[in-house]
N, C-alpha and C positions, 0 to 999 in steps of 0.2 A: 172879448172871448176870441180864441183862436179860430180862424175860418174853417181849418180843416175839421176841428172839433164840431163846429156848428153844422158842417156838411154831414159829418157822421151821424150826428144826432138826428138831423132831419131824415137820414136814410133809415134809421132803425125804428121809426114810428110803426107801431102796429096798425094793421086794418081795424078800422073802428068797430066792426061788429064783435071782435075779440073781447072788448070791454064788457060785452052783454054776459060773457060766460066766465072769464078769468080775471083774476086781480094781479097786478104786478107781472112777475115773470112765471109764476106757477101754473102749472096745467095738471090739476089734481083730477083728472077724469075718471081715476079708480074710485073717487068718492062721490062722483055725481050720479044723480038718480037717472035711470035709463032714459026717461022722457027729455032730460036736458042735454044728455050726451047725444040722443038722436037729432035734437034741434040744432045742437051745435054742428054736427056732421053735416046737416042740410045745409045751413047758412055757409059753412066753409066751402061745400061744393059749389054752391051758386056763386060764390065769390070768385073761386078759382076758375069756373067755367067761363064767367063773364070777362075776366082778366085775359084768359087765353084767347078768347075770340077777338076781343077788342084790340089786343096788343101784341098778338104774335100770328104772323102770316101763316106759319106752318099749322097751327092748331085751327086757324079760321079755314083754311083750305080743307082740312080734314072734317071739320063740322059740316061745312057746306057740301061736301061729298056725301056725307052721312044724312043730309037734309035735317039738321037739327040747329037750332038757335038756342043761345044762352037763356033767354026769356022763357023757353019751354022747360029748364030745369027747375022745377018747383019742389021736389021731394027726392028722398034717396031712391025711390023706385024709378026715377028718371035718369039714374046714373047710367043704365044699360042702354040708353039712347045715344050715349057719347061713344065715339069710336076708340078702339084699342090703340095703345103705344107699344111698338115693338122694339126689341134691340137693333134689328136691321135699320130701322129709322134713325136711330141714334148713332150708329157707327160712323165714325169720321166727320161728324158734323158738331163741332164744339159749341155752337151758338144757337143750335135750333130751337131751344126750349125758351129762350129769353122773352121776358115781357118788359124788361127794363133795359137801360142803356148799358152797353158793353163795359164802360168805364165804371159801372157800380159794382162789378163782380170783384168779389174779395178773394175767392179761392176756387180752384179747380182741381178736381180729383180725377183719377183715371182708372178705368178698369183693369182688373187683373189679366185679362185676356186668356183665361182658362177655357173659355167655350170656343175660341177662334174667332177669325174675322177681324176688322179694323177696331180701333180702339173707340171706347165709349168715354166721353168727357161729361162730368156733371159739375157745372159751375154753380156757386152759390154766392149771394150777396151777404154782406155783413148781417142785415136784417133776418133773412131767412136762416143763416148758420148760427148766428149767436144769440138772436133774440127769440124768433119763433120756436126753434128747436132746442133751446137751452134746457128748460126744466125738464126733470125726469118725471115728475108727478106719480111715481110709483114706488112709495117706501116700502111697501110690503115685498115688491119684486125686486127692488135695487137699494137695499138697506146699506148706503154708504153715508159716512158722516164726516165732519171736521175731525181731524185727528187720525182718520184712516190713511194708511199708506198703501198705494195702489200700484202694483207692478203692471204696467200696460205693455205686454209682449205680443203686440200686434204690428203688422207692418205700417210704417210711416211713410215710406217713400211712395209718393203719387196716390197711395191707397187712401180711401176715406176712414177705414177702420181705426187705425191708430189715432189720427187727428179727432175723429168723432168722440171717441171714449175718452180722449185727454181733455177735451173741453167740458164734457159731462161730469168727469171726476173733479176737476179743478174749479170749474165755474158753476156747474149746476149742484155739486154736492159738497163744495168748498173743502175737498180732500186734498192730500198730497199725492202727487203723481210722479212716478219714475219711468220716463220714456224708454224702456228697455229695447222696444222695437223687436223686430223677428226678421231674420235673414240678411240684415245689412252688414256693412263692413264692420261695425262694433256690436252688432246685435247678435252674438253668438250665444249658444246655450251656456257655455263656460262662463262667459263674463256675466250673464244674468244670474247664474248661480252664486258667483261671488258677491254681486250686489244684493242678493237676497240674504245671504249670510250675514252681511254687514248692516242692513237697513231693516231687516225683519218686517216684511210687509204684511198687512193684515187682509189684502184683497189682491187677487191675481186675475187677469183677463188675457186669454191667449186662444190658439186654436187647438183643437184636439191632438194633432200629430205633433205640434210644438211642445204641448205639454209633456209628451212622452220623450222628446228630445232633451228637454230641460231635466227631466227625471233621470234620463241616462247619464247626462253631465254631472248631475248631483251625486249619482252613485260612484262614478268615477273619481269625483273629488272627495269622497267619503263624507259627504254632507246629507243628512237626514232631512228630507223635506218635511216630515211630519213634526219636526221640531219648531217650525215657524208657527207664529200666532195667527194663522190664517182663520178668518171667520167666514169666507165665502170665496168661490172661484167661479168664473164664468167662462164658458166655451163658445167661440163663436167664429165666423169667417169660413168655417168648413163644418159639414155635417158629420155626425157620427151616430152609431147605434147606442142603445143603452148598455149593452155589454161592454163596448169599448169605453164608455164614460165611467162604468164601474171600475175598470182597470186604472184610469186616471184618478178617481177618488182613493182608491187604495194606495197608490205611490204618493199622493199628496197629502193624504189624511185630512180631506175636508169635503164638504159638500160642492159638488160642481154642477151648476145650472147651465142650460144651453140658452143662447140669445140668437134670435134669428133676424137678419136685415140684409140690405144689399146697398152698393154704391148708389143706384139709382133713386131708391126709396128711403134710405135710412133705416131706423128700427121698424120692425114690424111685430115681433113677438118675443116675449120673456117667459122662461119657466119659473115656476114656483118650486118650493122644496119638495112638493109631491111628485114632480117630474111625471106630470100628467098633461102633457100638452104646452104649447106657448100660449100664454095669455095675449091676445091681440091688444096692441097699444092702440085703443080705439080713438083717443084723442088726437092721435097723430096720423092715423091712416085707416082708410076703408079697404077691407079685403073682401074679394069675390072669389068664388070658385067656379071656374067655367070648363066646359068640355074643350079639351085641347084642339079637336078637330073642327067642331061647329061654332066654338065660342058661346054657346048657350049656357045660361046659369045652371048651376047643379043645386041639388037640395043638400041641407046640413047632412053630414056623414058621407056624402058621395065624394070619391076621389077625383080632383080634377087639377086644372092648372090654377095657380095662385096669381090673381090679378090685384095690383095695388094702386089706390089713389092717394096721394100725400094731401093732408089738409092743412099743413102749416108751411107750405112753399108756395109762395105767390110770384117771385121774381123768376124763377125756373119751374113752372107747374109740371108735375108728373101725374097725368090723368090716365086710369086704366091701363097701367103698365103690366104688360104679359112677362112675368119673371121667368118662365119656363121650368119653374119649380112645381112639384106635385104636392098636394096635400088635401086634407079636408077640414071642415069647422065642425066643432061640437059646441053648441050654444048653452048647453046645460051648465049650472053653477059647479064650480070645482069645490072640492071639500076644503081646500085651503082658506075659502072664504072671499078670494078676490073675485069681485063680479065682473068679470070680462070673458067673452067667449075664448075658446081655446082652439089653436090650430095645431094639426098634426101633420108633420112633413113626411113624405114619402119619396124623397130623392129629387133628382133633375131629370127632366125629359131627355136630354142628351146622353145621361148616363145609364138609362135603362138597358138592361141586358135582355136580349132576345135569344132563347135557348128552348130548342125544339118547340117554337111557336108560342112559348109562354114568356111574358114580360116580367122581368123581376128587379126589384129596387137593390142597388148595392148595400143600403142600410138593412135591409132585410137579410141579405146574405151575410153581411158583416156581423149581425146579431148571433148568428148561429156559428160562425167561424170564431168569434171571440169567446164563446162558451167552451172552446176546446182548450183545456189547461196546457196541452203539449204545444200550442201554437203561439209564437211570440206576438209582438205588438206591431210588426210591419209585414205587409202583404200587398198583393195585387190580384185582381180578378182578371184572367186573361180569356177572351173569347174569340172566336172567328167572326170577322165583320159581317158576313152573311151566312146563313144556314148553319149556326152553331148547334151542335148536337151534344156538347158537354161544357162544363165549367172547369177551367184550369185555375187552381189556387196557387200562386207563387208566394211563398211565405218563409220567414225565419222561424225557428223553433224556440221555445222557451228556453231560459238560460239552464245550461247544464245538460241538455239533451243532444244527441248526435243524429244526424239525418240517416235514414237507411230505407231501402225499398219497402221493408215490412211496415215501417212506421207510416210511410207515404200512403200505402195501401189502407192502413187502418184509419188514418185521418180521412181518407176519401171515402170510405165506407160510412163513417159516422156523418160526414157533410151530407153525402148523398141521401141518407136515411132522414136528415133533418129537413132539408130543402126539397126533395122528390125529384132531383134531376142527376144525371150522371156527372161524377167529379173526379178529378185526379189532382194529386198535389205535386208540386216541384219544390222541394225544400233546399233553401239556400242558406249559406252561411251569414250573409248580410245584404240586406236590401238597401238601396241608395237612400241617404237622408238629404233633404232639401230645405231651403229657407222659403221656397215657394210652396203653393198649395200642393199637398200629397197627391200623386196620380194613383188612385184606387182601382180604376178601370183601363185595361189596354185591349184595344180592338186589333186582332192581327189580320193580315190579309189571307184569303183562302188559298 
């Protein structure tokens, strides 16, 4: 037998405790009884905490500073004893999370850099990336089958997004993948439209703004996206309001569900067709909601910072990672029948707008903005960096409308009535398009 093959097979052996809960490479936690899922989460947490303490100096020092040892982690309630992991600790330190030899790393993905600061690098071994994170385990939430043709219009360069869904489609679901990409040299909306016209995909995954860019390119090419045999669309990588998603669905003629995850944590939540929160992928991650200031745990329904602990990553553990995203959890069952708690996002901490002492989520503002039929699909919220007294909305108009002071005043009045703060509109002929993440919030100096 080839020695390289033997080494690879030795590396992909699962931690022994996983055999108590899963068979083969499937992770069907959606069908697990709650007591079994809770037991799995407990055992996975113990495994990860022990590995981190014994084989990683960074985690060992953090646990010692918090006066906690792995043998004290005996239940899920003990998770709060472990220290938080922050973005600042990861920036510029590519190997800080390793519990394995550096030579065992198979892939390294890099942060998008949208929140500023140094790069965040997340390495993965073959075992963690291809074995432990392979199976979807959520056929009700991610119904993709052999024979499906999947347009993957997410970034591939350095990002985890395109690569992660590529392996899920191809290896986890045995479907056909078209690596259309997003924003690269060949990943233009125009080329993606030509490919879709020729190959007729059944599934599309992309970001909300890029879905609009592709729709615009399709219109210019005279191609009707609604003619595609699409059974599902997923939007991820950037958040959006329900009203923005409604616009995407009308342009594409299919149901668009939201998928929430991050470079550091992988998948966290998936929407069902009810569009009633993200079902937490509880076999892959434990989610806590904490007070952003104190770190104290919050009750279900209370909005706080989302903290994630990965359950299937052992060679680069991610324990109690502070995402800087805001949301709340609803443990009540969803009418769709999927028995997983639901997460509701409320934007990012760094994007919250302070106007007249009131903190507002961009998603909240976008919801009302996108309900105005006169407003196009491209916009920015502009506020003063400190002491903002009003919200400026810089936006394109819907096709066929011409800007005027009267229309700007009319839109400002409607927006102000909806959100309860003073507004003004700056109507522009065209907002810039970009292959990177859309900049929805601009802070101007006073």
